[in-house]
VOGU-3710 file (C-alpha; in Angstrom, 3 decimals, decimal comma):
1> meankkrere> -15,113/-10,832/18,519  -15,772/-7,406/17,971  -12,166/-6,226/18,638  -11,358/-8,917/15,569  -13,730/-7,188/13,505  -12,521/-3,940/14,417  -8,943/-4,578/14,159  -9,858/-6,448/10,678  -11,629/-3,514/9,099  -8,719/-1,068/10,209
11> ifrvtlwgsf> -6,231/-2,958/8,315  -8,944/-3,382/5,488  -8,977/0,306/5,421  -5,702/0,887/4,980  -4,614/-1,482/2,657  -7,167/-1,009/0,291  -6,382/3,301/0,525  -2,844/1,996/-0,252  -2,987/-0,161/-3,205  -5,586/2,584/-4,690
21> vnflllvfkf> -2,451/5,033/-4,340  -0,669/2,079/-5,535  -2,909/2,125/-9,090  -2,670/5,143/-9,532  1,037/5,386/-8,752  2,254/2,621/-11,122  -0,134/3,708/-13,451  1,098/7,752/-13,581  4,966/6,388/-13,334  4,527/4,063/-16,967
31> vagifggssa> 3,310/6,513/-18,672  5,640/9,305/-17,289  8,416/6,634/-18,092  7,223/5,651/-21,312  6,514/9,171/-22,787  9,883/10,999/-20,169  12,015/8,220/-21,624  13,131/6,907/-18,438  13,846/3,740/-17,887  14,964/4,161/-14,563
41> miadavhsls> 11,155/6,173/-13,772  9,676/2,529/-15,438  11,424/0,186/-12,828  9,775/2,283/-10,734  6,613/1,379/-12,137  7,298/-2,239/-12,064  8,509/-1,918/-7,945  4,909/0,129/-7,505  3,167/-2,596/-8,963  4,881/-5,372/-6,915
51> dfitdvvvil> 3,200/-2,833/-3,927  -0,073/-3,308/-5,394  0,173/-7,024/-5,433  1,327/-6,790/-2,230  -1,307/-5,149/-0,710  -3,506/-7,690/-2,357  -1,670/-10,534/-0,281  -2,461/-8,825/2,465  -6,122/-8,295/2,024  -6,754/-11,854/1,170
61> fvrisskpcd> -4,313/-13,879/4,509  -5,809/-11,010/6,924  -9,105/-11,819/5,953  -8,512/-15,511/6,359  -5,967/-15,296/10,144  -8,890/-13,253/11,202  -11,160/-16,349/10,974  -12,051/-18,641/14,354  -11,150/-21,193/15,244  -12,656/-24,608/13,863
71> tdhdfghgky> -12,646/-28,141/13,720  -9,182/-27,982/11,671  -7,802/-25,017/13,163  -7,885/-25,204/16,838  -5,506/-22,680/17,005  -7,208/-20,633/15,033  -5,876/-18,621/11,374  -2,834/-16,495/12,290  -0,397/-18,427/11,288  -1,931/-17,097/7,615
81> etlassligl> -1,335/-13,856/8,181  2,850/-14,371/9,372  2,829/-16,121/5,705  1,935/-13,177/4,307  4,550/-11,614/6,475  7,195/-13,621/4,736  5,698/-13,057/1,631  6,375/-9,655/1,337  9,455/-10,338/2,581  10,498/-12,438/-0,144
91> mlcavgigil> 8,447/-10,050/-2,792  10,646/-7,258/-1,099  14,304/-9,093/-1,776  13,229/-9,871/-5,199  12,395/-6,375/-6,331  15,629/-5,420/-4,318  17,609/-7,512/-6,604  15,640/-7,155/-9,415  17,231/-2,998/-9,006  20,599/-3,996/-8,205
101> wtsgekiisv> 21,052/-6,247/-11,329  19,099/-3,554/-13,777  21,474/-1,004/-12,182  24,509/-2,883/-11,878  24,359/-3,292/-15,707  23,737/0,374/-16,852  26,607/1,216/-14,637  29,025/-1,446/-16,363  27,482/0,298/-19,791  28,601/3,245/-18,622
111> cmghtleqpg> 32,108/2,018/-17,817  32,280/0,465/-21,400  31,134/3,691/-23,083  27,772/4,003/-23,456  25,862/7,224/-22,224  22,486/6,487/-21,126  19,291/8,359/-22,277  18,327/11,927/-20,635  14,823/11,426/-18,998  12,609/14,500/-19,274
121> mvaliaalvs> 10,995/16,215/-17,497  7,878/14,059/-16,541  9,823/11,467/-14,675  11,451/13,847/-12,511  7,868/15,079/-11,788  6,607/11,571/-11,067  9,352/10,607/-9,159  8,718/13,108/-6,746  5,021/12,904/-6,122  5,656/9,198/-5,524
131> ifakeliyqw> 7,906/9,968/-2,911  5,494/12,350/-1,616  3,004/10,243/-1,712  3,904/6,801/-0,747  5,620/8,266/2,453  2,409/9,159/3,815  1,026/6,203/3,392  3,992/4,804/5,161  3,312/6,478/8,127  -0,450/5,759/7,820
141> tarvgrkvds> 0,531/1,923/7,424  3,131/1,089/10,164  0,984/3,263/12,336  -2,518/0,784/11,752  0,065/-1,948/11,861  1,378/-0,970/15,126  -1,699/-0,627/16,298  -3,622/-3,460/15,279  -0,075/-5,780/15,957  -0,416/-7,208/12,733
151> pavianawhh> 3,220/-8,445/11,659  1,778/-7,947/7,867  0,256/-4,860/8,117  3,925/-3,358/9,093  5,677/-5,779/6,635  3,128/-3,923/4,144  4,077/-0,096/5,347  8,242/-1,129/4,814  7,102/-1,887/1,267  5,604/1,850/0,579
161> rsdalssigt> 8,407/2,861/1,780  10,739/1,242/0,213  9,013/2,427/-2,710  9,309/5,625/-1,524  13,229/4,998/-1,199  13,486/3,676/-4,695  12,037/7,068/-6,213  14,351/8,534/-4,072  16,984/7,290/-6,222  15,045/7,332/-9,662
171> avgiggaill> 14,314/11,397/-8,513  18,293/11,980/-7,661  19,645/9,992/-10,681  16,612/11,569/-13,073  17,400/15,739/-12,000  21,444/14,758/-11,959  20,920/13,348/-15,845  18,656/16,586/-16,894  20,674/19,327/-14,614  24,034/18,398/-14,897
181> gpnwrvldpi> 24,573/16,828/-18,046  25,411/13,090/-19,767  28,146/12,523/-17,596  26,023/12,534/-14,735  23,131/9,812/-15,913  25,561/7,938/-14,539  23,473/8,924/-10,984  20,425/7,075/-11,405  21,642/3,975/-11,380  23,858/4,286/-8,888
191> aavvvsvfii> 21,831/5,946/-6,596  19,529/2,998/-7,656  22,219/0,375/-6,284  22,124/2,166/-2,841  18,735/1,722/-2,593  18,661/-1,696/-3,380  20,738/-2,400/-0,876  18,367/-0,903/1,550  15,303/-2,487/0,220  17,220/-6,044/0,709
201> rvsmqlfips> 18,281/-5,670/3,867  14,613/-4,124/5,386  13,210/-7,517/3,504  15,492/-9,558/5,549  14,717/-7,775/8,374  10,969/-8,479/7,521  11,041/-12,275/6,551  13,636/-13,464/8,997  11,743/-12,476/12,357  7,798/-14,124/10,004
211> iqellekslp> 10,245/-17,495/9,463  11,457/-17,649/12,848  7,228/-17,537/13,934  6,516/-20,372/11,761  9,153/-22,383/13,008  7,779/-22,281/16,538  10,552/-19,596/17,681  9,670/-19,259/21,457  8,414/-15,211/22,577  11,445/-12,978/23,888
221> edeerfimdc> 12,761/-13,173/26,669  11,199/-9,768/28,392  7,543/-11,118/27,335  8,450/-14,782/29,133  10,241/-12,801/31,962  6,822/-11,211/32,424  5,230/-14,629/32,685  7,026/-16,343/35,032  7,205/-13,088/37,027  3,544/-12,982/36,686
231> ilsepgvsqp> 2,941/-16,899/38,002  4,693/-15,840/40,935  2,847/-12,620/41,793  -0,404/-14,924/42,620  -0,511/-16,128/46,159  0,184/-19,683/47,268  1,624/-20,473/44,002  5,374/-21,110/43,096  8,159/-22,987/41,008  6,979/-22,190/36,968
241> hklrtrrign> 8,604/-24,440/35,231  8,107/-26,156/31,493  7,371/-22,789/29,999  6,646/-22,810/26,106  5,503/-20,265/24,499  5,459/-18,945/20,680  3,261/-16,577/18,136  0,400/-17,179/15,904  -0,517/-14,579/13,789  -0,264/-11,643/16,228
251> nraidvhfrm> -1,548/-13,678/19,138  0,681/-15,490/21,944  -0,099/-19,256/22,687  1,491/-19,839/26,316  1,964/-23,587/27,857  3,174/-23,708/31,296  3,033/-25,470/34,552  3,263/-24,373/38,603  3,120/-26,164/41,611  0,586/-25,877/45,187
261> dgntplhvah> 0,490/-26,699/48,114  -0,730/-30,838/47,423  -3,700/-29,887/50,270  -5,092/-26,793/48,241  -9,062/-27,134/47,507  -10,078/-27,580/43,818  -11,778/-24,238/43,834  -8,639/-22,310/45,178  -6,308/-23,554/43,240  -9,139/-22,939/39,682
271> natrnienrl> -9,337/-19,393/40,745  -5,494/-18,629/40,714  -5,193/-20,281/37,652  -7,704/-18,094/36,078  -5,872/-14,704/38,363  -2,813/-15,872/36,274  -4,681/-16,273/33,323  -6,760/-12,821/33,205  -3,740/-11,294/33,726  -1,344/-12,871/31,181
281> rqrfgaqtii> -4,748/-11,966/28,924  -4,750/-7,945/29,957  -0,696/-7,993/28,886  -0,970/-9,705/25,793  -4,711/-9,794/24,242  -8,094/-11,524/25,015  -7,239/-13,965/22,190  -4,185/-15,377/23,957  -4,235/-18,831/24,271  -3,006/-20,089/27,477
291> tthveptee> -2,906/-23,903/28,937  -1,919/-24,433/32,721  -1,404/-27,518/34,566  -0,830/-27,405/39,025  0,884/-29,821/40,361  1,185/-30,718/44,036  4,422/-28,788/46,203  7,203/-31,139/46,286  8,437/-31,435/49,936
//
């Protein structure tokens, strides 16, 4: 229980700091975009706004997923965190498609002979500040996400990085427009298109595993192999079968049958089962849900 509370505190701290930075950046970007006359920077501000909304989603869902088992949720509330990851993936994909669409319209406009508006220097400064700030937040959030094994936090970290990458495209476009003249202002939407494709790709990398978990996809092959080897390493135990596994948020659920000699005393079989479960929990965490069934060895 204490480990869960510590995990929750770490998630909240990094997410709250991320949301604070996002809020400051989105205000700064909106102001810079308006006063700098940069539509690209305003679009970047909207991206930061999506990050801020994502932080709120993570805070709400992680708090719910940390609740213990109750009469309505015998396996806990971990799927809420998985649902949060899938929602973040969808939001990230929507942002990427939005940037792709807007940038494509600008490129078509230039091809038709229109000249894009030259942005001000304040917009370039805002883009550079965003790159630096969001990369720092990404590194911190990703490190915490890996430490606490939270798909939602890792997904949120990638949302931070997507904002930094978006700002790189914006900075290249704004810098080119300022330094190279009107003919080069198309660099902004071109760079944004490249970034948007990357954002959509990352969103799918986050969304697809979350959906697979919600659809009860089994654990990876190497983890299932470890489970089988762990069972076979216990003296007197053989023929593990009917292995069923899945993830529930940051926890695993394992259901397996194995055989022991039919004359084995009950307390010996119980101790063997307990030894196996202890080793599995050492590997996958104390909250791992393990269901075992002992059957007599077939003659």
